C-alpha positions in Angstrom: -87.5 54.1 -58.2 -85.1 55.6 -55.4 -85.4 52.5 -54.1 -83.9 50.6 -56.7 -81.2 53.3 -57.2 -80.5 52.6 -53.4 -80.0 48.8 -54.3 -78.0 49.5 -57.6 -75.7 51.7 -55.5 -75.1 49.8 -52.4 -74.2 46.8 -55.2 -71.1 48.8 -56.4 -72.5 49.9 -59.7 -72.6 54.2 -59.2 -74.5 55.1 -62.2 -74.3 58.7 -63.3 -77.9 59.5 -61.1 -76.7 57.8 -58.3 -73.1 60.1 -58.2 -74.7 63.3 -58.8 -73.7 65.8 -55.9 -76.4 66.0 -52.9 -77.6 69.4 -53.8 -80.4 68.8 -50.9 -77.4 69.4 -48.8 -78.8 72.6 -47.0 -78.1 73.3 -43.4 -80.0 71.5 -40.6 -77.5 71.4 -37.8 -76.0 74.4 -35.5 -73.9 76.6 -37.7 -70.5 76.0 -36.3 -69.4 79.7 -37.7 -72.7 81.7 -36.4 -71.6 84.9 -34.9 -75.6 85.1 -33.6 -76.5 81.0 -33.0 -78.7 82.0 -30.0 -81.2 84.8 -31.1 -81.4 83.6 -34.5 -82.5 79.8 -33.5 -84.1 81.0 -30.6 -86.8 83.1 -32.9 -87.0 80.2 -34.8 -88.3 78.0 -31.9 -90.0 80.9 -30.2 -88.0 80.6 -27.3 -89.6 77.5 -26.0 -86.9 74.9 -26.6 -83.2 74.6 -24.9 -80.6 75.1 -27.7 -77.4 73.0 -27.0 -74.2 71.4 -29.6 -75.5 68.1 -29.6 -72.0 66.7 -29.1 -71.2 69.2 -26.6 -69.5 68.5 -23.4 -68.2 70.4 -20.6 -64.9 71.7 -22.6 -67.4 73.2 -25.2 -69.6 75.2 -22.8 -69.2 78.7 -25.2 -71.3 76.3 -27.6 -74.4 75.5 -25.1 -76.7 77.7 -24.9 -78.6 77.3 -21.7 -80.2 79.3 -18.8 -83.6 78.1 -20.9 -85.8 75.3 -19.4 -86.6 72.8 -21.9 -89.9 71.6 -23.2 -90.8 68.4 -23.9 -89.9 67.6 -27.6 -93.5 66.8 -29.8 -95.4 64.0 -30.0 -97.4 65.0 -33.3 -95.7 67.0 -36.1 -96.8 68.1 -39.3 -95.2 67.5 -42.6 -96.1 67.2 -46.4 -99.9 68.1 -45.3 -99.8 65.7 -42.8 -100.0 65.1 -39.1 -98.0 62.3 -37.6 -98.2 61.1 -34.3 -95.9 59.0 -32.2 -97.0 56.0 -32.0 -99.8 56.2 -35.1 -100.2 53.0 -36.8 -99.5 52.9 -40.2 -100.2 49.7 -41.1 -98.6 46.4 -41.7 -96.2 45.2 -43.9 -96.5 41.8 -45.6 -95.2 39.5 -42.6 -97.8 41.4 -40.8 -95.0 42.8 -39.2 -96.5 46.7 -37.7 -95.1 49.8 -39.0 -95.7 52.9 -36.5 -94.5 56.2 -36.3 -91.5 57.7 -34.2 -91.3 60.7 -33.5 -87.4 62.1 -32.5 -86.4 65.3 -32.0 -89.4 66.4 -33.8 -88.4 64.1 -36.9 -90.3 61.4 -38.1 -89.4 57.8 -38.5 -90.7 54.4 -39.1 -90.7 51.9 -35.8 -91.1 48.6 -38.0 -92.2 46.0 -35.5 -89.5 47.7 -32.7 -87.1 48.6 -34.8 -86.6 51.4 -36.9 -86.9 51.1 -40.3 -83.9 51.7 -42.9 -86.3 51.3 -46.0 -88.4 54.1 -45.6 -90.4 53.0 -48.7 -91.8 49.8 -46.9 -94.6 52.2 -46.6 -95.5 51.4 -50.4 -95.6 47.6 -49.2 -98.1 47.9 -46.3 -100.9 45.1 -46.9 -103.7 48.0 -46.0 -102.5 50.0 -49.1 -102.7 53.3 -46.6 -99.6 54.4 -48.6 -100.3 53.4 -52.2 -97.2 53.8 -54.8 -98.1 57.3 -56.4 -96.3 60.3 -57.0 -98.0 62.2 -54.5 -96.9 59.3 -51.4 -93.5 59.3 -53.1 -92.9 63.1 -52.7 -94.9 62.9 -49.3 -92.5 59.8 -47.9 -89.0 61.9 -49.6 -89.9 65.0 -48.0 -90.6 63.2 -44.4 -89.8 60.6 -43.3 -85.8 59.5 -41.9 -84.0 56.2 -42.4 -82.0 55.3 -39.6 -79.2 57.7 -38.7 -77.1 58.4 -35.4 -80.5 59.8 -33.3 -82.5 56.6 -33.3 -79.0 54.6 -32.7 -79.1 52.4 -29.6 -76.3 54.1 -27.7 -75.0 57.5 -28.5 -71.9 57.0 -29.4 -70.9 60.6 -30.2 -69.0 63.1 -28.4 -66.1 65.6 -28.9 -62.5 66.0 -27.4 -60.4 69.2 -26.3 -59.5 69.6 -30.2 -62.7 70.5 -31.2 -62.7 67.1 -33.2 -65.8 65.0 -33.0 -65.0 61.7 -31.4 -67.3 58.2 -32.6 -67.1 55.6 -29.2 -64.6 57.5 -28.2 -62.1 57.6 -31.3 -61.1 61.1 -32.7 -62.7 61.6 -36.4 -60.6 64.3 -37.8 -62.2 66.1 -40.3 -61.5 65.2 -44.1 -59.9 62.3 -43.3 -59.6 59.5 -45.4 -61.4 56.3 -44.1 -60.4 53.9 -47.1 -61.2 52.4 -50.7 -64.2 50.7 -52.4 -62.9 48.6 -55.1 -66.2 48.5 -57.4 -66.3 46.5 -61.1 -66.2 50.4 -62.5 -63.5 52.1 -60.4 -62.4 53.1 -57.0 -64.2 55.3 -54.6 -62.3 57.0 -52.1 -64.2 58.2 -49.0 -63.3 60.7 -46.5 -64.8 62.1 -43.3 -66.5 65.3 -43.7 -68.1 67.6 -41.0 -71.3 69.0 -42.4 -73.3 71.1 -40.1 -71.8 70.1 -37.1 -72.9 66.1 -38.4 -70.3 63.6 -39.6 -71.2 62.8 -43.4 -69.1 60.3 -45.5 -67.8 62.5 -48.6 -67.1 60.1 -51.5 -64.4 60.7 -54.4 -64.7 58.8 -58.0 -61.5 58.6 -59.1 -58.5 60.3 -58.9 -59.3 63.2 -60.8 -62.7 64.0 -59.1 -62.6 67.2 -57.2 -66.1 67.7 -55.6 -66.4 68.2 -51.9 -70.1 67.8 -51.9 -70.8 64.3 -53.0 -71.9 62.4 -49.9 -72.8 58.4 -49.6 -72.1 56.1 -46.7 -73.9 53.2 -48.4 -69.9 51.9 -49.7 -68.3 51.9 -46.0 -69.9 48.8 -44.5 -68.6 46.6 -47.1 -65.4 48.6 -47.2 -64.6 48.0 -43.0 -65.6 44.2 -44.0 -63.3 44.5 -46.6 -65.7 42.6 -49.3 -64.5 42.4 -53.1 -60.9 43.7 -52.4 -62.0 47.2 -50.6 -59.9 48.2 -47.8 -59.9 50.7 -44.7 -56.5 52.9 -44.6 -54.1 51.4 -42.1 -54.9 54.3 -39.6 -58.9 53.0 -39.8 -58.4 49.2 -39.7 -59.2 47.2 -36.5 -60.4 50.9 -35.1 -63.7 51.2 -37.4 -66.2 48.9 -36.9 -69.9 48.9 -38.8 -71.4 49.6 -35.2 -69.3 52.7 -35.2 -70.3 53.8 -38.8 -74.0 53.3 -38.2 -74.2 55.0 -34.8 -72.1 57.7 -35.8 -72.2 59.0 -39.4 -75.5 60.6 -41.1 -76.6 59.0 -44.1 -78.3 62.1 -45.3 -79.3 65.6 -44.1 -82.4 64.8 -42.0 -85.6 65.5 -43.0 -87.5 68.6 -40.7 -91.0 68.4 -39.6 -93.0 70.9 -37.8 -93.8 70.4 -34.1 -97.8 71.1 -33.0 -98.4 71.3 -29.5 -100.1 68.5 -27.4 -103.5 69.5 -27.3 -104.8 66.8 -24.9 -108.0 66.2 -23.4 -108.8 67.3 -19.8 -110.5 63.8 -19.1 -111.7 61.1 -21.2 -113.7 60.5 -23.1 -114.5 57.3 -22.1 -118.2 55.1 -22.7 -120.9 54.9 -20.4 -123.3 53.3 -22.7 -124.5 52.7 -26.2 -127.7 52.6 -27.0 -130.4 53.3 -30.3 -128.5 50.2 -32.1 -129.1 49.8 -35.3 -127.7 48.4 -38.4 -127.0 51.8 -39.7 -126.8 53.9 -36.2 -126.4 54.0 -32.6 -125.9 56.6 -29.9 -122.7 56.7 -27.3 -123.1 58.0 -24.3 -119.4 59.3 -22.4 -118.1 60.5 -20.0 -114.9 63.3 -19.7 -114.3 67.0 -20.1 -113.0 69.3 -22.6 -114.1 66.7 -25.8 -116.4 68.5 -28.5 -115.8 65.8 -30.8 -114.7 62.5 -31.0 -113.0 59.7 -33.3 -114.8 56.3 -33.9 -114.0 53.1 -34.9 -115.9 50.2 -35.1 -114.4 46.6 -34.9 -115.3 43.3 -35.7 -112.9 41.2 -34.0 -109.4 42.7 -34.7 -110.9 44.1 -38.1 -111.9 47.8 -38.5 -115.1 47.7 -40.2 -116.2 51.3 -40.3 -114.8 54.6 -38.7 -115.2 58.3 -38.8 -115.6 61.7 -36.7 -118.3 63.9 -35.4 -119.2 66.9 -36.1 -118.2 69.3 -33.0 -121.2 68.4 -30.5 -120.1 71.2 -28.0 -120.8 70.3 -24.3 -123.2 67.3 -25.0 -121.8 63.7 -23.5 -123.4 61.8 -26.1 -123.8 61.6 -30.0 -125.9 59.7 -32.5 -123.1 57.9 -35.4 -124.4 56.6 -38.6 -122.6 54.2 -41.2 -123.1 51.6 -43.8 -124.7 49.2 -42.8 -123.5 46.3 -40.5 -124.2 42.8 -41.0 -125.7 41.4 -37.6 -123.5 40.0 -34.9 -121.3 41.5 -32.2 -119.0 44.3 -32.8 -116.6 46.5 -30.7 -116.7 50.4 -30.6 -113.5 52.6 -30.1 -114.0 56.6 -29.3 -111.1 58.6 -28.8 -110.7 62.7 -28.8 -110.8 64.3 -32.1 -110.4 68.2 -30.9 -108.2 66.8 -28.1 -105.1 63.7 -28.2 -106.9 61.1 -25.5 -106.6 57.5 -24.9 -108.8 55.0 -26.7 -111.9 53.7 -24.8 -113.8 50.6 -26.3 -117.2 48.8 -25.1 -118.5 45.8 -26.8 -122.3 45.8 -28.7 -124.5 44.0 -30.6 -126.0 44.4 -33.9 -129.2 42.0 -34.0 -131.5 41.2 -37.0 -134.0 42.8 -38.4 -137.4 42.3 -36.8 -136.0 40.4 -34.0 -138.3 40.1 -31.7 -138.6 40.8 -28.0 -137.2 38.1 -25.7 -140.2 35.5 -23.9 -140.3 34.5 -20.4 -136.5 35.3 -20.4 -133.8 35.4 -20.3 -132.5 34.3 -16.9 -130.5 31.2 -15.5 -132.4 29.1 -13.5 -129.4 27.0 -12.4 -125.7 25.9 -13.2 -125.3 22.1 -12.5 -122.3 19.8 -13.3 -119.7 22.4 -12.2 -116.0 21.3 -13.3 -113.4 24.1 -13.0 -113.2 23.7 -17.1 -116.7 22.9 -17.4 -120.8 23.5 -16.6 -124.2 23.1 -17.4 -126.6 25.7 -17.7 -130.4 25.9 -17.3 -132.3 28.8 -18.6 -135.4 30.4 -18.9 -136.7 32.3 -22.1 -139.0 30.5 -24.7 -137.8 31.9 -27.7 -134.1 31.7 -26.6 -131.8 29.7 -28.9 -128.6 31.5 -29.0 -126.6 33.1 -26.3 -123.4 34.6 -25.9 -121.9 34.1 -22.3 -119.1 35.5 -20.0 -117.9 34.4 -16.8 -117.0 37.2 -14.2 -114.3 36.8 -11.6 -114.7 38.5 -8.6 -113.2 41.6 -9.7 -115.5 41.3 -12.9 -113.0 40.7 -15.1 -114.1 38.1 -17.8 -112.0 34.7 -17.2 -113.5 33.0 -20.1 -116.1 33.4 -22.8 -117.9 32.1 -25.7 -121.2 31.6 -28.1 -123.5 28.7 -28.3 -124.7 27.3 -31.4 -128.2 26.6 -31.8 -129.7 24.8 -28.8 -132.8 22.6 -28.9 -133.5 22.7 -25.4 -133.3 25.1 -22.3 -130.3 23.3 -21.4 -126.5 24.4 -22.6 -123.2 22.2 -22.0 -120.2 24.7 -21.8 -116.5 24.4 -21.7 -114.3 26.7 -20.7 -110.3 27.6 -19.2 -109.5 25.7 -16.4 -110.3 28.1 -13.2 -109.1 27.8 -9.7 -111.3 27.1 -6.7 -113.9 30.3 -6.1 -117.0 32.1 -6.5 -117.8 33.3 -10.1 -120.6 35.3 -11.9 -121.8 33.7 -15.0 -123.4 36.0 -17.4 -125.4 35.2 -20.1 -126.6 37.4 -22.9 -129.3 37.1 -25.3 -128.4 36.9 -28.9 -132.0 35.8 -31.5 -133.8 37.7 -29.0 -133.9 41.3 -27.8 -133.5 41.8 -24.2 -133.6 44.6 -21.7 -130.3 43.5 -19.7 -128.5 40.4 -19.1 -128.9 37.5 -17.3 -126.4 36.4 -14.2 -125.7 33.8 -11.9 -123.5 33.2 -9.2 -121.5 29.7 -9.0 -118.6 28.0 -7.4 -115.7 26.0 -8.5 -114.0 23.9 -6.1 -112.5 20.4 -6.0 -109.3 18.1 -6.8 -107.4 19.1 -10.6 -108.2 15.2 -12.1 -106.6 16.0 -15.6 -104.0 14.2 -16.9 -100.5 15.9 -17.0 -99.4 17.2 -20.9 -97.4 14.7 -23.1 -95.2 17.4 -23.9 -95.6 21.2 -23.3 -97.4 23.2 -24.1 -94.3 25.7 -24.3 -94.6 29.3 -25.2 -91.9 29.5 -28.1 -92.8 33.1 -29.6 -95.2 36.3 -30.6 -95.7 35.8 -33.7 -98.6 39.1 -33.9 -99.8 41.4 -31.3 -102.3 44.4 -31.1 -104.7 46.0 -29.2 -107.3 43.3 -29.8 -105.7 40.2 -30.9 -102.2 38.4 -31.0 -100.8 34.8 -32.4 -98.5 32.8 -30.7 -96.2 29.6 -31.7 -95.9 26.9 -29.3 -94.6 23.2 -29.1 -96.7 20.6 -27.3 -98.0 17.0 -28.3 -101.4 15.8 -27.9 -102.5 19.2 -26.7 -106.2 19.7 -27.5 -106.8 23.2 -25.2 -104.3 25.7 -24.3 -105.4 27.9 -21.4 -103.7 31.5 -21.6 -103.8 34.8 -19.5 -102.4 38.4 -20.3 -100.8 39.9 -17.5 -99.9 43.7 -16.7 -97.3 43.6 -14.1 -98.0 40.0 -12.9 -101.9 40.6 -13.2 -104.2 39.0 -15.0 -106.6 41.6 -16.6 -107.3 38.9 -20.0 -107.9 35.4 -20.3 -109.4 32.0 -21.6 -109.2 29.0 -24.1 -108.1 28.0 -27.3 -108.5 25.4 -28.7 -105.6 25.1 -31.6 -105.7 23.6 -34.7 -101.9 24.3 -35.6 -99.0 25.5 -33.5 -99.7 28.8 -34.0 -103.1 29.8 -33.0 -105.0 33.4 -32.8 -106.6 34.5 -29.3 -108.9 38.1 -29.1 -109.3 40.0 -26.2 -111.1 43.2 -25.3 -108.8 46.2 -26.4 -105.4 46.7 -24.1 -104.2 50.0 -23.5 -100.7 51.1 -25.0 -97.7 49.4 -22.7 -96.0 46.2 -22.4 -97.5 42.7 -20.8 -96.7 39.0 -21.0 -98.8 36.2 -22.7 -99.0 33.0 -20.3 -99.6 29.7 -21.6 -100.9 26.3 -20.0 -102.3 23.1 -21.3 -106.1 23.2 -20.8 -107.4 19.4 -21.7 -103.9 18.0 -19.8 -101.6 19.9 -17.2 -98.8 21.7 -17.6 -96.1 24.2 -16.3 -97.1 27.8 -17.3 -94.4 29.3 -19.6 -94.7 33.4 -20.8 -92.9 35.7 -22.8 -93.5 39.7 -23.5 -95.0 41.6 -26.1 -96.3 45.0 -26.6 -99.2 47.5 -27.7 -98.0 50.2 -29.7 -94.7 50.3 -27.5 -91.6 48.6 -28.3 -90.1 46.9 -25.2 -86.9 48.5 -23.9 -85.4 44.6 -24.5 -87.0 42.2 -27.4 -85.3 38.9 -27.6 -86.1 35.6 -29.1 -84.9 31.7 -28.6 -84.5 31.8 -25.1 -83.4 28.4 -24.9 -81.0 25.9 -22.2 -79.5 22.9 -22.2 -77.2 20.7 -19.8 -73.9 20.6 -20.6 -70.9 18.9 -18.9 -70.1 22.2 -16.7 -73.7 22.9 -15.9 -76.8 24.4 -17.8 -75.8 26.6 -20.7 -78.3 29.1 -21.1 -78.7 31.0 -24.9 -80.6 33.9 -25.9 -80.9 36.4 -28.9 -81.2 40.4 -28.2 -83.3 41.5 -31.7 -83.7 44.9 -30.5 -83.5 47.2 -27.8 -83.7 50.9 -26.6 -82.5 52.1 -23.9 -81.7 48.6 -22.1 -79.3 48.0 -19.7 -78.6 44.3 -18.4 -80.5 41.1 -17.6 -80.7 39.4 -14.6 -80.9 35.5 -14.8 -83.6 34.0 -12.4 -83.9 30.5 -11.5 -87.0 28.8 -9.9 -86.7 25.3 -8.3 -89.2 22.1 -9.5 -92.1 23.5 -7.8 -91.8 26.9 -9.4 -91.0 28.8 -6.0 -88.0 30.3 -4.4 -87.2 32.5 -6.9 -83.6 33.5 -7.0 -80.8 35.6 -9.0 -78.1 33.8 -10.1 -75.9 35.9 -12.7 -76.1 39.1 -14.1 -75.4 39.7 -17.9 -74.7 43.4 -19.6 -75.5 44.2 -23.2 -72.4 44.3 -24.9 -71.3 47.1 -27.3 -72.6 45.5 -29.9 -76.1 45.7 -28.5 -77.6 43.1 -31.0 -76.9 39.5 -30.8 -76.6 36.5 -28.7 -75.7 35.8 -25.3 -75.2 33.2 -22.9 -75.4 32.6 -19.5 -73.7 29.2 -17.7 -75.3 28.0 -14.3 -72.4 26.4 -12.9 -74.7 24.5 -10.0 -78.1 23.6 -11.2 -80.5 22.1 -8.7 -81.0 18.3 -8.6 -83.9 17.8 -10.7 -85.8 20.4 -13.0 -84.7 24.1 -13.2 -86.9 26.6 -14.3 -85.4 30.3 -15.4 -86.4 33.5 -16.5 -84.6 36.9 -17.6 -85.5 39.7 -16.3 -85.0 42.3 -18.7 -84.0 45.9 -16.8 -84.3 49.5 -18.6 -81.5 52.0 -17.6 -84.1 53.8 -15.7 -85.2 50.6 -13.5 -88.3 49.7 -15.3 -88.1 46.0 -16.5 -90.4 42.8 -18.2 -89.6 39.1 -17.9 -89.1 36.5 -20.6 -91.1 33.0 -20.7 -89.8 30.7 -18.5 -88.1 27.6 -19.7 -87.4 24.6 -18.0 -84.2 22.0 -18.0 -83.6 19.0 -16.0 -79.6 19.0 -16.4 -79.3 15.2 -14.8 -76.9 13.8 -12.3 -74.6 12.4 -14.7 -73.1 13.9 -18.0 -70.8 14.1 -19.7 -70.5 10.5 -20.6 -67.7 9.0 -23.0 -67.2 5.1 -23.6 -63.6 3.8 -25.0 -62.6 1.9 -26.7 -65.2 1.1 -28.9 -65.1 -1.6 -30.6 -63.3 -2.7 -27.5 -61.5 -6.5 -26.5 -60.5 -6.6 -23.1 -61.9 -3.7 -21.3 -63.9 -0.4 -21.5 -63.1 2.9 -20.0 -66.2 4.6 -18.9 -65.9 8.2 -17.9 -68.2 10.9 -16.9 -69.0 13.8 -14.4 -71.9 13.4 -11.6 -73.3 15.8 -9.3 -73.5 13.5 -6.5 -71.5 10.7 -4.9 -73.0 6.8 -3.9 -72.5 3.7 -4.7 -74.8 2.7 -8.1 -75.1 -0.4 -10.6 -73.6 -0.8 -13.6 -75.1 -3.3 -16.0 -74.6 -4.7 -19.5 -77.1 -5.8 -21.5 -76.4 -8.2 -25.5 -78.8 -6.9 -28.2 -81.7 -8.8 -26.9 -82.3 -6.7 -23.8 -80.7 -9.9 -21.2 -78.4 -9.0 -18.7 -75.0 -10.2 -18.7 -73.1 -8.4 -16.3 -73.5 -6.8 -13.2 -71.5 -5.0 -11.1 -71.5 -2.1 -8.1 -69.0 1.1 -8.4 -68.5 3.7 -6.7 -69.4 7.4 -7.8 -67.3 10.3 -6.3 -68.8 13.6 -7.1 -67.5 15.1 -10.5 -65.2 13.1 -12.7 -65.2 9.8 -12.4 -63.5 6.9 -14.5 -64.4 3.3 -14.2 -62.7 0.6 -15.9 -65.0 -2.7 -16.7 -63.7 -5.8 -17.9 -65.4 -7.1 -21.4 -63.0 -9.7 -22.2 -65.3 -12.8 -21.4 -68.0 -11.5 -23.8 -68.8 -12.8 -27.3 -68.1 -10.3 -29.9 -71.4 -8.2 -30.8 -73.5 -5.0 -29.5 -73.8 -4.0 -26.1 -75.4 -2.0 -23.8 -74.4 -1.0 -20.7 -76.6 1.0 -17.8 -75.6 3.1 -14.9 -78.4 3.3 -12.0 -77.6 6.1 -10.1 -80.0 8.9 -7.8 -83.0 7.7 -9.5 -81.5 8.2 -13.1 -80.6 5.5 -15.5 -77.8 6.5 -18.1 -77.5 4.2 -20.9 -74.8 3.5 -22.9 -73.3 1.2 -26.7 -70.4 -0.2 -27.0 -69.3 -3.5 -29.7 -67.1 -6.3 -28.2 -64.9 -7.3 -31.3 -64.4 -10.7 -32.0 
């Protein structure tokens, strides 16, 4: 109901319910007239926080309570009988976008795939149904979760001046000043600046005779700034007040508090060391760590959680038994973390075998590996009753660079295909799936030789990440005749996961071992054919400093124009534009683009002096603290000749050919008729920069013709018509 009321109100139809005074506007800020601010608030906070005016500057030193070392803000808070943890995955919306908890200044917000959600009731629409739409959850959300407000703005625009006024983007915001008039179907709504507990609020009056001083609503101010439906700002605010200022300076409501909880971090671990006694309904997990007396645990099949729970207090033990509802035979992942204390997540794979599965006979073993290529091998194995096995290929660092599972085999030979491997030594690991074995079987092998794959027709080129979490992601790519894609997940440029996927659409999904929270890059390139790698960033439970989309480039007359959209950002500073040569070497910073005041939106950069041949471009997205992430890499071949114009067209006696060239030299100009026969040929001298050449066509018969200019190994075709 609340969401519907907001929609009705924002649409200009103000009901008597929506126009009621805001009776929930109890003081949440620092009282401006308090005579004993320090003692009253410090007692509430038990002396653990540094208290200061959030708008204070040096001129207001008397309002700052210093002389205390500020404790870090909580990452766990309590509200509505629930504990909310920063970064906690609450669920996914219908478009598969994750929603996390964001704790800011001990308040609860929703991080909706990297941006703060204004509609807090999206929790009712999670696919996971973790917050069913009922009175209990309505009260929980309404009491605890905050919409967007100035504390979540990308840039702090608030300040103060020497006259005691709050400023927004450097502009004084006088208390009580009228901002403008919203013209609605039921009459005019007048909007005023109001200081409430040290915060900027929008006070409204509905009609000339409205005498209320406590009716706050800012949902109409954006339309007033835009001048929609005849609404208007007062003269002193026209061209001064912007929508960004509205959203970054005015509080839509009194912020909802939560109770900060002390962070109770585990001394170390827990980290899984072994999983034993596996059955369909139980297992024993052994772990290392200290200070851990109970666990939270989850069992996943792929990226889907299928079982979960918490253990009883097991004291100082380092192993515990987990019981759960029956699992079907197959491969699973166990995740554990501290329950009595906060910790990271540790994971390990395990297999539930068929009941009564026999012991493996005469194996398993890997007797030999033959017919080795960079992307295939024949495995000859031992095992009388072994017909199905899973496998991994490990590099020198014991990272799995390829993995898979066979179908039912009819001989002790298996032909395997995997992602393209560079020359080197690898370990093949075989795990029995249809019989019980004490251990996996391993054997080393070498990859050597020349890459004989053909070049991909087009792509694969990574377009965007569609969704991502700790164990899987899906992405969209562009390509033609791409039957296999080799992918790599990198952390700070180091490959930590990689494998091959055979796409059945342009949006394949991949799975991998659990990733810790943080920023990563996905890199793809052709598997069945050769291509240049392209990459883009993604995050696991951590929004990237700057999230971009649609990074593209095109050749223009003045060079190469790069464009991209900033979808969201937090504490972003600038972009460095990087360029590589046609061999993907010689990284060069060719320019810097700062984030604009608007922050979100379209950005452009012009490379006025691109290299001859293919140019590769990448964006280095830099945070204000110096950390950075890199975008995917795009390739552009600007060509030697650009901006070609032929006129007049149709022509009678001559045509003028105008173009720009990046190099000078002698070139051939040939005219062909519609049948492809050469009817004229001449040599022209091309200069670097602008060129205009007049070509005599008087002797040609009427009809359609093509003109080809050959220069620098490139051919430019132009069409013109010879008039009768």
